[in-house]
C-alpha positions in Angstrom: 28.1 38.4 -15.9 25.1 36.3 -14.9 24.9 34.8 -18.4 28.6 33.9 -18.2 28.1 32.1 -14.9 25.1 30.3 -16.3 27.1 29.3 -19.4 29.9 28.1 -17.1 27.6 26.0 -15.0 25.9 24.6 -18.1 29.2 23.6 -19.6 30.3 22.1 -16.3 27.1 20.1 -16.1 27.6 18.8 -19.6 31.3 17.9 -18.8 30.3 16.2 -15.6 27.5 14.3 -17.4 29.9 13.1 -20.1 32.4 12.0 -17.4 29.7 10.1 -15.6 28.7 8.5 -18.9 32.3 7.6 -19.6 32.7 6.1 -16.1 29.6 4.0 -16.6 30.9 2.8 -20.0 34.3 2.0 -18.5 32.6 0.0 -15.7 30.4 -1.8 -18.3 33.5 -2.6 -20.4 35.3 -3.9 -17.3 32.3 -6.1 -16.4 32.1 -7.5 -19.9 35.8 -8.2 -20.0 35.6 -10.2 -16.8 32.6 -12.2 -18.0 34.3 -12.9 -21.3 37.5 -14.0 -19.5 35.5 -16.3 -17.2 33.7 -17.8 -20.3 37.1 -18.4 -22.0 38.5 -20.1 -18.9 35.4 -22.3 -18.7 35.7 -23.2 -22.4 39.3 -24.1 -22.0 38.4 -26.4 -19.1 35.8 -28.1 -21.3 38.3 -28.6 -24.1 40.7 -30.1 -21.6 38.0 -32.5 -20.5 37.2 -33.4 -24.1 40.9 -34.1 -24.7 41.1 -36.4 -21.7 38.0 -38.3 -22.9 39.4 -38.6 -26.4 42.6 -40.0 -24.9 40.6 -42.5 -22.8 38.7 -43.5 -25.9 41.9 -44.0 -27.8 43.4 -46.1 -25.0 40.2 -48.2 -24.9 40.3 -48.6 -28.7 44.0 -49.8 -28.5 43.2 -52.3 -25.8 40.2 -53.7 -27.6 42.2 -54.0 -30.8 45.0 -55.8 -28.9 42.4 -58.4 -27.8 41.6 -59.1 -31.4 45.1 -59.3 -32.7 47.8 -60.1 -30.2 49.1 -63.6 -29.7 46.6 -66.1 -30.8 44.0 -63.3 -31.2 40.7 -63.7 -32.9 41.8 -62.2 -36.2 44.7 -64.6 -36.5 42.5 -67.5 -35.7 39.9 -66.4 -38.3 42.6 -66.2 -41.0 43.8 -69.6 -40.0 40.2 -70.9 -40.5 40.3 -69.5 -44.0 43.5 -71.4 -44.6 41.6 -74.6 -43.6 38.9 -74.0 -46.2 36.3 -71.8 -44.5 34.9 -69.5 -47.2 33.5 -66.4 -45.5 31.1 -64.0 -47.2 33.0 -61.0 -45.8 36.6 -60.3 -45.0 38.5 -58.6 -42.2 40.0 -55.3 -43.6 43.5 -56.0 -44.9 45.2 -53.5 -42.6 43.8 -55.3 -39.5 44.8 -58.7 -40.8 48.3 -57.5 -41.7 48.7 -55.8 -38.3 47.4 -58.9 -36.4 49.7 -61.2 -38.3 52.8 -58.9 -37.7 52.0 -58.8 -34.0 51.5 -62.5 -33.7 54.6 -63.3 -35.7 57.1 -60.7 -34.5 60.3 -62.0 -36.2 59.5 -63.2 -39.7 56.5 -64.2 -41.7 56.3 -67.9 -42.5 57.0 -68.7 -46.1 57.1 -72.5 -46.1 54.4 -74.7 -47.5 51.5 -75.3 -45.2 52.0 -72.1 -43.3 49.6 -69.2 -43.1 49.6 -67.1 -46.2 49.0 -63.4 -45.5 46.1 -61.9 -47.6 46.9 -59.5 -50.3 44.9 -56.4 -51.2 43.5 -58.5 -54.1 42.2 -61.2 -51.8 40.8 -58.6 -49.4 38.8 -57.3 -52.4 37.5 -60.8 -53.0 35.7 -60.7 -49.7 34.5 -57.1 -49.3 33.8 -55.8 -45.9 30.2 -54.7 -45.3 
C-alpha cells in the first residue's frame, strides 16, 4: 500500500511539474506575442512616416519641375535660345522639353514659320544628356 501511495505522489509531482512547465511556456508565448505585436505596430508607424515623406518629396519634385516648365519657365526659354542659334553641348531630356512646351502652350503647338519647333527624339539624341 505504501508503494502505491508513493507511486501516486510521484505521478502527481510529475503531473504538477508538467503543468507548471506548460504554464511557464504559455506565459512566455504570451509575452513574446505581445512583444511581436508591439514591434509590428511600431513598424507600421514607421512605414506610414516613410509614406508621408515620400509624398512630401513627390510634392516638392512637382513644384520644382513646375518652376522649370510652367509659363515662361526656364526650359521653354532654353529651347527658345536654341532657336536663336545657341548650340549647347548637352540637351534637356526630350520628355522634359515636350512637357514644358505643352504646359506653356496649352491649346495648340505653333506650326507657322518663325515659331518654336519642338525637338524630336532625333534632335534630343544629337545633344545627349550627361
